C-alpha positions in Angstrom: 4.8 0.9 2.2 1.1 0.1 1.2 0.8 -2.0 -2.0 -2.7 -1.9 -3.6 -3.8 -5.0 -5.8 -6.9 -3.5 -7.5 -7.7 -6.5 -9.6 -7.5 -8.8 -6.6 -9.3 -6.2 -4.4 -6.6 -6.5 -1.7 -3.9 -4.5 -0.1 -0.6 -5.3 1.7 1.2 -3.3 4.3 5.0 -3.4 5.0 7.2 -1.8 7.5 11.0 -1.1 7.5 12.9 -3.3 9.7 16.7 -3.5 9.8 16.8 -2.0 6.3 14.4 -4.4 4.8 10.6 -4.3 4.2 8.6 -6.8 6.4 5.0 -7.6 5.7 2.7 -6.7 8.5 0.4 -9.4 9.5 -3.2 -8.6 9.7 -5.3 -8.7 13.0 -7.8 -11.4 13.7 -10.3 -8.7 12.3 -8.4 -8.6 9.0 -7.1 -5.1 9.7 -3.7 -4.1 8.8 -2.4 -1.4 11.3 0.1 1.2 10.6 1.3 2.7 14.0 3.7 5.2 12.1 0.7 6.5 9.9 -2.0 5.9 12.6 -4.4 4.2 10.3 -5.7 0.7 9.9 -6.5 -0.9 6.4 -9.0 -3.5 5.4 -11.2 -4.5 2.6 -14.8 -4.7 2.8 -17.1 -5.8 0.2 -14.2 -5.2 -2.5 -13.5 -1.8 -1.2 -10.6 -0.4 0.9 -11.5 0.9 4.3 -9.5 3.2 6.0 -9.9 4.1 9.6 -8.0 6.5 12.0 -8.6 8.2 15.3 -11.7 10.1 14.7 -12.6 8.9 11.2 -12.8 6.5 8.4 -13.2 6.4 4.5 -14.2 3.9 1.9 -12.6 4.0 -1.3 
């Protein structure tokens, strides 16, 4: 589950583990990686950057 906090300009990523949602810890680069979705999320200058194999988008 991805939770966006637009007022704070940040996102949280959770994964299901044993019937519970557990927060994904950011990598040293600040990225939150989802192996299931095949994406990485991070905020850059107050915008959300989504990267995947072969591409990226800033929203």
